[in-house]
C-alpha positions as CSV (number, residue, x, y, z in Angstrom):
1,M,106.8,190.3,-98.2
2,K,105.9,194.0,-98.5
3,A,103.8,195.4,-95.8
4,A,101.9,198.7,-95.5
5,I,101.3,200.0,-92.0
6,Y,98.1,201.9,-91.2
7,A,97.7,203.7,-87.9
8,R,95.0,206.1,-86.7
9,V,94.0,207.7,-83.5
10,S,90.7,209.5,-82.8
11,K,91.3,211.1,-79.4
12,E,93.7,213.9,-78.4
13,E,95.1,211.8,-75.6
14,E,96.0,208.9,-77.8
15,V,99.6,208.8,-79.1
16,L,100.1,207.8,-82.7
17,E,103.8,207.0,-82.3
18,N,103.0,204.3,-79.7
19,Q,100.9,202.5,-82.3
20,L,103.5,202.9,-85.0
21,Q,106.3,201.5,-82.9
22,G,104.3,198.4,-82.2
23,L,103.4,197.9,-85.8
24,R,107.1,198.4,-86.9
25,Q,108.2,195.9,-84.4
26,F,105.6,193.4,-85.6
27,C,106.9,193.8,-89.1
28,A,110.5,193.5,-88.1
29,E,109.9,190.3,-86.2
30,R,108.5,188.7,-89.3
31,S,111.0,190.2,-91.7
32,Y,108.4,192.2,-93.6
33,E,109.7,195.0,-95.7
34,V,107.7,198.1,-94.8
35,Y,106.6,199.6,-98.0
36,R,105.0,202.7,-96.4
37,E,103.4,204.0,-93.2
38,F,100.0,205.6,-93.5
39,A,99.1,207.4,-90.4
40,E,96.6,210.0,-89.4
41,K,95.2,211.7,-86.3
42,I,91.5,212.3,-86.7
43,T,89.5,213.8,-83.8
44,G,85.7,213.9,-83.5
45,T,83.0,211.6,-84.8
46,G,82.0,213.5,-87.9
47,K,82.4,212.1,-91.5
48,E,85.8,213.7,-92.0
49,R,88.0,212.7,-94.9
50,R,90.8,210.3,-94.0
51,P,93.5,211.1,-96.6
52,A,96.0,208.5,-95.4
53,F,93.3,205.8,-95.6
54,E,92.3,206.9,-99.1
55,E,96.0,206.9,-100.3
56,M,96.4,203.4,-98.7
57,M,93.4,202.1,-100.5
58,E,94.7,203.5,-103.8
59,D,98.0,201.8,-103.3
60,A,96.3,198.5,-102.3
61,Q,94.3,198.6,-105.6
62,K,97.6,199.1,-107.5
63,K,99.1,196.1,-105.6
64,K,102.0,198.1,-104.2
65,F,102.1,196.0,-101.1
66,D,101.2,192.4,-100.1
67,I,99.7,192.8,-96.7
68,L,98.3,195.5,-94.4
69,V,99.3,195.7,-90.8
70,V,97.0,197.7,-88.5
């Protein structure tokens, strides 16, 4: 099964890599093939664009992966 990983942090003190490590481990334990990791660090509460999220949604619509792990 192909999995996409999506990780996002919104505060400077949060560490994106910590989240990614846990998601990678989750996939490995279930023998999911990681199709791609989508990750972004967005700070503030404004309506900023989330490019990684937008790319992930495009790939989802094209059925490039089976499941999304967040």
